[in-house]
MILUM-882337 format. One line per 3 residues: number of its first residue (from 1); their letters; for each residue y, x, z of C-alpha. Coordinates in Angstrom, 2 decimals, m for minus. Example, Ala and Ser with C-alpha at 12.3 -4.5 7.8 and 13.67 -1.06 7.14 Angstrom:
BEGIN
1 = as = m4.50 12.30 7.80 | m1.06 13.67 7.14
This chain:
BEGIN
1 = xxx = 188.87 76.02 109.74 | 190.87 78.30 112.05 | 187.70 80.27 112.80
4 = xxx = 187.12 80.91 109.06 | 190.75 81.92 108.51 | 190.46 84.43 111.34
7 = xxx = 187.25 85.88 109.87 | 188.79 86.08 106.38 | 191.86 87.81 107.83
10 = xxx = 189.54 90.30 109.57 | 187.73 91.02 106.29 | 191.02 91.43 104.42
13 = xxx = 192.38 93.79 107.08 | 189.19 95.86 106.90 | 189.40 95.99 103.09
16 = xxx = 192.98 97.29 103.33 | 191.88 99.96 105.83 | 189.10 101.08 103.49
19 = xxx = 191.51 101.16 100.54 | 193.99 103.27 102.55 | 191.16 105.61 103.61
22 = xxx = 189.96 106.10 100.02 | 193.54 106.72 98.85 | 193.96 109.35 101.59
25 = xxx = 190.70 111.04 100.55 | 191.94 111.11 96.95 | 195.29 112.51 98.06
28 = xxx = 193.58 115.22 100.13 | 191.21 116.11 97.24 | 188.18 115.12 99.35
31 = xxx = 187.03 112.00 97.46 | 183.42 112.22 96.28 | 181.14 109.58 94.86
34 = xxx = 177.66 110.11 93.45 | 175.76 107.97 90.95 | 172.04 108.56 90.44
37 = xxx = 170.77 107.45 87.03 | 167.03 106.82 87.16 | 164.68 107.78 84.36
40 = xxx = 164.48 104.96 81.77 | 167.50 103.18 83.33 | 169.85 101.24 81.03
43 = xxx = 173.42 100.03 81.45 | 175.12 103.44 81.53 | 177.25 103.60 78.40
46 = xxx = 180.26 105.91 78.43 | 182.46 102.83 78.85 | 180.50 101.69 81.90
49 = xxx = 180.43 105.14 83.48 | 183.99 106.33 82.82 | 186.16 103.18 82.64
52 = xxx = 186.93 103.07 86.40 | 188.53 106.53 86.16 | 190.63 105.98 83.05
55 = xxx = 194.17 104.78 83.61 | 197.22 104.25 81.39 | 198.60 107.54 82.77
58 = xxx = 195.68 109.53 81.30 | 196.88 111.74 78.42 | 194.73 114.88 78.50
61 = xxx = 190.97 115.42 78.98 | 188.97 118.64 79.46 | 185.25 118.58 78.63
64 = xxx = 182.97 121.49 79.49 | 179.50 121.18 78.01 | 177.64 124.16 76.54
67 = xxx = 175.22 121.93 74.63 | 177.31 120.21 71.97 | 175.38 121.80 69.10
70 = xxx = 172.90 119.43 67.51 | 173.76 116.34 65.49 | 172.91 113.85 68.25
73 = xxx = 175.03 115.85 70.74 | 177.98 115.83 68.31 | 177.57 112.05 67.97
76 = xxx = 177.56 111.73 71.77 | 180.80 113.71 71.93 | 182.29 111.61 69.12
79 = xxx = 181.31 108.38 70.93 | 182.91 109.71 74.12 | 186.14 110.45 72.20
82 = xxx = 186.04 106.98 70.61 | 185.64 105.45 74.07 | 188.79 107.28 75.19
85 = xxx = 190.75 106.04 72.17 | 189.68 102.41 72.71 | 190.83 102.44 76.33
88 = xxx = 194.17 101.71 77.94 | 194.98 105.41 78.22 | 197.33 107.35 75.96
91 = xxx = 195.13 110.40 75.32 | 196.97 112.95 73.22 | 194.81 116.04 73.73
94 = xxx = 191.09 116.58 74.22 | 189.85 120.06 75.15 | 186.21 120.96 74.53
97 = xxx = 184.67 124.12 75.96 | 181.22 124.61 74.48 | 179.01 127.14 72.71
100 = xxx = 179.37 127.37 68.87 | 180.08 124.49 66.35 | 183.31 122.64 65.33
103 = xxx = 185.04 119.26 64.56 | 188.53 117.68 64.17 | 190.25 114.25 64.60
106 = xxx = 193.53 112.82 63.26 | 195.94 111.38 65.84 | 194.51 113.34 68.77
109 = xxx = 194.57 117.11 69.08 | 191.10 118.52 69.70 | 191.18 122.00 71.20
112 = xxx = 187.79 123.68 70.96 | 187.07 126.89 72.84 | 183.79 128.76 72.98
115 = xxx = 182.08 130.58 75.80 | 178.72 132.32 75.91 | 178.65 132.24 79.72
118 = xxx = 179.26 128.58 80.66 | 176.44 126.47 82.02 | 177.99 123.73 84.17
121 = xxx = 179.04 120.42 82.64 | 182.13 118.53 83.72 | 184.92 116.30 82.46
124 = xxx = 188.43 116.47 83.89 | 191.10 113.83 83.35 | 194.75 114.72 83.90
127 = xxx = 195.05 111.74 86.26 | 193.04 113.63 88.90 | 189.46 112.48 88.23
130 = xxx = 186.67 115.06 87.82 | 183.23 113.87 86.69 | 180.27 116.26 86.82
133 = xxx = 177.18 115.10 84.95 | 173.97 117.08 85.38 | 173.03 116.62 81.72
136 = xxx = 176.55 116.51 80.27 | 177.14 113.83 77.65 | 173.49 114.07 76.56
139 = xxx = 171.87 111.89 79.24 | 170.57 109.26 76.79 | 166.99 109.20 75.54
142 = xxx = 166.28 109.23 71.83 | 166.06 105.67 70.46 | 162.66 104.52 69.28
145 = xxx = 164.03 104.06 65.75 | 167.20 103.36 63.77 | 166.72 99.62 64.10
148 = xxx = 165.71 99.52 67.76 | 167.69 98.03 70.64 | 170.03 100.63 72.09
151 = xxx = 170.48 102.58 68.87 | 174.15 101.51 68.60 | 174.95 100.07 72.03
154 = xxx = 174.60 102.75 74.68 | 174.57 100.16 77.46 | 171.13 99.23 76.11
157 = xxx = 169.93 102.83 75.56 | 167.43 104.25 78.06 | 168.65 107.27 80.04
160 = xxx = 167.14 110.49 81.31 | 167.29 110.90 85.07 | 170.55 112.62 85.99
163 = xxx = 173.16 112.81 88.70 | 176.85 112.02 88.24 | 179.30 113.35 90.82
166 = xxx = 182.83 111.96 90.83 | 185.71 113.67 92.58 | 189.43 113.09 92.75
169 = xxx = 192.08 115.70 93.32 | 195.84 115.37 93.26 | 196.24 118.17 90.72
172 = xxx = 193.61 118.54 88.01 | 193.43 122.14 86.94 | 192.47 123.07 83.42
175 = x = 189.12 124.63 82.67
């Protein structure tokens, strides 16, 4: 039994060292994680992808995506906003930088700015997290029909291949 306690203590000490290292990387603005979403993969709803980076301290979000134009892209943006409102965070303002079209919500201020020169896609949370998604919010494939699996639940929706890069910085700057 003593042998197992010693091994468990070793594992716990190592876990604490890793946690301290990750916290230092976040503090220094050097934290980077990458998620590769394979073509036809499922299980990548907005909740699944973003929940680890949303905290109760989150109150402001900046989204840069030049392709929020078509109906399905507007629905993706709306679903992303709904995900934020269902979470533990206290989001008060959402900023969207895109190329032409508009929307509005009730208890949350939506600031929409337009740019004809943007191309990159990223989401910034005021708690320090920066998420860069190669395809922006539009990484889901079109459902096979209105009554097909994955039409409503994005965890069951097939994805296009894309890369998600996650960074943390002490001070999130606005876009």
